[in-house]
C-alpha positions as CSV (number, residue, x, y, z in Angstrom):
1,M,-17.7,-30.2,13.1
2,M,-13.7,-29.8,13.9
3,N,-13.0,-33.2,12.0
4,V,-14.4,-30.9,8.7
5,L,-12.5,-28.1,9.4
6,I,-9.1,-29.8,10.5
7,I,-9.6,-31.7,7.4
8,V,-9.8,-29.0,5.4
9,V,-6.4,-27.2,6.7
10,I,-4.6,-30.3,5.8
11,V,-5.7,-30.4,2.5
12,V,-4.7,-26.6,1.7
13,C,-1.2,-27.4,3.3
14,I,-1.2,-29.8,1.1
15,L,-2.0,-28.3,-2.1
16,A,0.5,-25.4,-0.7
17,L,3.2,-27.5,-0.3
18,I,2.4,-29.0,-3.8
19,G,2.4,-25.3,-5.6
20,T,5.4,-24.4,-3.6
21,L,7.4,-27.9,-4.9
22,L,5.9,-27.2,-8.8
23,V,7.3,-23.6,-8.8
24,T,10.5,-24.1,-7.4
25,R,11.0,-27.4,-9.5
26,M,10.9,-24.9,-12.8
27,L,14.7,-24.2,-14.1
28,D,15.2,-21.0,-15.7
29,D,17.9,-19.5,-17.3
30,N,16.6,-16.4,-16.5
31,Y,16.5,-17.3,-12.8
32,E,15.5,-13.8,-10.8
33,R,14.9,-14.4,-7.2
34,K,11.8,-11.2,-7.3
35,K,10.3,-13.2,-10.3
36,S,10.2,-16.4,-8.1
37,F,9.2,-14.5,-5.1
38,S,6.1,-13.2,-7.4
39,S,5.3,-16.8,-8.3
40,L,5.0,-17.6,-4.9
41,S,3.2,-14.6,-3.9
42,Y,0.5,-15.2,-6.3
43,I,0.1,-18.7,-5.1
44,Y,-0.6,-17.8,-1.4
45,F,-2.2,-14.4,-1.8
46,L,-4.7,-16.0,-4.8
47,G,-5.4,-18.9,-2.9
48,L,-6.2,-17.5,0.6
49,P,-9.1,-15.7,-0.6
50,A,-10.5,-19.3,-2.3
51,I,-9.6,-21.1,1.5
52,I,-11.9,-18.4,3.5
53,L,-14.6,-18.7,0.9
54,A,-14.2,-22.5,1.6
55,S,-14.1,-22.7,4.9
56,V,-16.7,-20.2,5.3
57,L,-19.0,-21.7,2.9
58,I,-18.5,-25.4,4.8
59,W,-19.2,-23.9,8.3
60,V,-22.6,-22.7,7.0
61,L,-23.8,-25.8,5.3
62,I,-22.3,-28.0,8.2
């Protein structure tokens, strides 16, 4: 059980890193700090409920 949760955490961290790198890689002539921060915020705030839901489902199914 604990091994599955550790694997889920590792996968989530890798996905967060990939998302962060993809967002920061984009070049934008009209770069704004607020715009970049809001893009990253969307990734984490929309991803968090999905991660919690997946964790609960895995916990219940196992």
